C-alpha positions in Angstrom: -32.2 6.3 -72.6 -29.8 6.6 -69.3 -32.3 8.4 -67.6 -35.2 5.6 -68.0 -32.7 2.7 -66.7 -32.0 5.0 -63.9 -35.7 5.6 -62.9 -36.1 1.9 -63.5 -33.2 0.7 -60.9 -34.2 2.9 -58.4 -37.8 2.1 -58.2 -36.1 -1.3 -57.9 -34.2 -0.6 -55.5 -36.3 1.0 -53.5 -38.6 -1.7 -53.0 -36.3 -4.4 -52.5 -34.5 -2.3 -49.6 -37.2 -3.0 -46.8 -36.8 -6.7 -47.6 -32.8 -6.9 -47.9 -32.1 -4.1 -45.2 -32.8 -7.0 -42.4 -31.0 -9.2 -43.8 -27.7 -6.8 -44.8 -28.7 -6.0 -40.7 -28.0 -9.5 -39.8 -25.2 -10.2 -41.7 -23.4 -7.5 -40.5 -24.2 -7.7 -36.6 -22.9 -11.2 -37.1 -19.9 -10.6 -38.7 -19.9 -8.1 -35.6 -20.3 -10.6 -33.1 -18.0 -13.2 -34.4 -15.0 -11.0 -34.8 -15.6 -9.6 -31.0 -15.6 -5.7 -33.1 -16.3 -3.3 -29.8 -19.3 -0.7 -30.2 -19.4 2.9 -29.5 -20.9 1.7 -26.1 -17.7 -0.5 -25.8 -15.6 2.3 -26.1 -17.7 4.6 -24.2 -17.6 2.4 -21.2 -13.8 1.8 -21.8 -13.3 5.6 -21.5 -15.7 6.0 -18.9 -13.5 3.3 -16.6 -10.1 4.4 -17.3 -11.3 8.2 -16.5 -12.7 7.0 -13.5 -9.4 5.0 -12.7 -6.9 7.8 -13.6 -7.7 9.9 -10.4 -7.0 6.7 -8.2 -3.7 5.4 -9.8 -2.4 9.0 -9.5 -3.5 9.5 -5.5 -2.4 5.6 -5.6 1.3 6.3 -6.8 1.3 9.9 -4.9 1.3 7.8 -1.6 3.9 5.2 -2.8 6.3 8.4 -3.8 5.3 10.0 0.2 5.6 6.7 1.8 8.8 5.7 0.0 10.4 8.9 0.9 9.5 8.7 4.7 11.0 5.0 5.1 14.1 6.3 3.5 14.4 9.2 5.7 12.9 6.9 8.8 16.5 4.4 7.7 18.8 7.4 7.7 17.7 7.9 11.1 17.8 4.8 12.7 21.3 4.3 11.1 22.6 8.0 12.7 20.8 6.5 16.1 22.7 3.6 15.6 26.0 4.6 15.3 25.3 7.3 18.4 24.6 4.5 20.3 27.7 2.5 19.3 29.9 6.4 20.2 28.1 6.4 23.4 28.2 2.7 24.5 32.6 3.7 23.6 32.6 6.9 25.7 31.0 5.0 28.5 33.3 1.8 28.6 36.2 4.2 28.2 35.8 6.4 31.0 34.1 3.9 33.3 36.6 3.6 36.2 37.7 0.7 37.7 36.2 -0.3 41.1 38.7 -1.1 43.5 37.9 -3.7 45.7 37.8 -3.3 49.2 37.3 -5.5 52.4 34.2 -4.9 54.2 34.8 -3.9 57.9 33.8 -6.7 60.2 30.2 -6.4 61.4 30.3 -5.2 65.1 28.9 -7.8 67.5 25.9 -6.7 69.4 26.2 -7.3 72.8 23.3 -9.6 74.4 20.4 -8.4 75.3 19.4 -8.3 78.8 16.4 -9.8 80.2 13.6 -8.0 81.4 12.9 -8.5 84.9 9.3 -10.3 84.1 12.2 -13.0 82.0 14.2 -13.0 85.2 11.3 -13.8 87.2 9.6 -16.8 85.1 13.4 -18.5 85.0 
């Protein structure tokens, strides 16, 4: 008698399946919509976005590391130059001879210019 009941139940389920399927799908989609459960396409979009950003992020981080190393090198060079400038200024002040004050020789007076013959005749 088991096979007859299985036959009847399968016939009924085959008949009701087209009617129940849309109702069941609506319930499942409603639950997924309320819970905001991601779909496969959502996962694919996120995966593609992460893969696209991975290259940009690694490039940016490598560039930041190079810039940091360059800034540190420039700071060290600036400190070395400041020390060198301080040493040079100390050496210049130590080696600078004191200027002796000399009196300037008195300027010679120029003899008065002779008047030209035309100027003498005019006066």
